[in-house]
N, C-alpha and C positions, 0 to 999 in steps of 0.2 A: 133925845138920846134913844138910839136903838138897842134892842136887846144884846146885839154883839158889843156894843160900846158900854153897857151897863155892867160895871165891874162887880157891884154887889151881887147881881144874879149869876155872874160868871163864877165868883168865889163860892157862893152857896151851891152851884151845881157841881163844881169840881170837887168840893168837899163832901157833897152829898148831904147837906144839912139845910135847915130852914133858916129864914131871916132871924128868928127868935133864938136859935141855937147859935148863930153867928154873933149876935148881941151878947149872949151869955159868955161865949168864949172870949169876947173883947171886953166884958164887964161894963157894957154900956147899955142904956135903955134901948128896947126895941124900937121905939119911936124915932131914935136917932138913925138906926139903920134904915127904916122906912123913908125917912127924909133923904138919906144918901141915895137910896135907889131912885128917888124922884129926880135926882140931879144936884141936889144941894150937898156936894161932897168936899169937905175941906182938903186941902193939899196933903196934910200929913196922914189923913185917913186913906186917901188915894195911894200914897206910897206904901202904907201898911198892907193894904189889900194887894197891891201889885207884888209886894214881897211874898205874900201868902201864895198867890199864883205861881211865882217863879219857883218857890220852894216845892210846890206840888209837882211842877214840871222837872225839877232836878231830882226829886225822888224817883219819879217814874223812869227817868234815864238811868238812875243808879241801879234801880231793880233790873232794868234790862241788861246793864253791864254785869250785875252780880250773877245772873242766871247762866250756869254753864251750859254751853252748847252740847248737842248730841255727839259731835265729833270730838269735843274735848273730853267727855266722859269716857268714850271709847278708847281714846289715846291714854287717859290715866289708867283705865283697867288694863290695857295691854302693858304699860309700863310697870305696873305693880306685879302682874303675872310674869313679866320677864325677869324682874328682880328676884322674885320668889323662885323661879325656875333656876336661875343662876346660883342662888344659895343653896339648892338642893344638888345642884352639880358639884359644888365645892365640897359638900359633905361626902359625896360618894366617890369624888376623884382623889 
């Protein structure tokens, strides 16, 4: 099993945690995570770890979508000032 294929390493790397911290988060013994890293990974654990990786990826994509672009911020500011200007015109006309 190469480093690219080792899901335990990938999860720890993506989350920025150690194997010990992964074991604590999963409420399992650290020796179990070490065994999984060696290749003895039960199917249910593999599904769980894959779900964690997908969750990380989806959160990253969501953050990218949530960040307003510079052009959107400029557009919003111009729209606000246009509305404000029209309101002042109505007062004085």
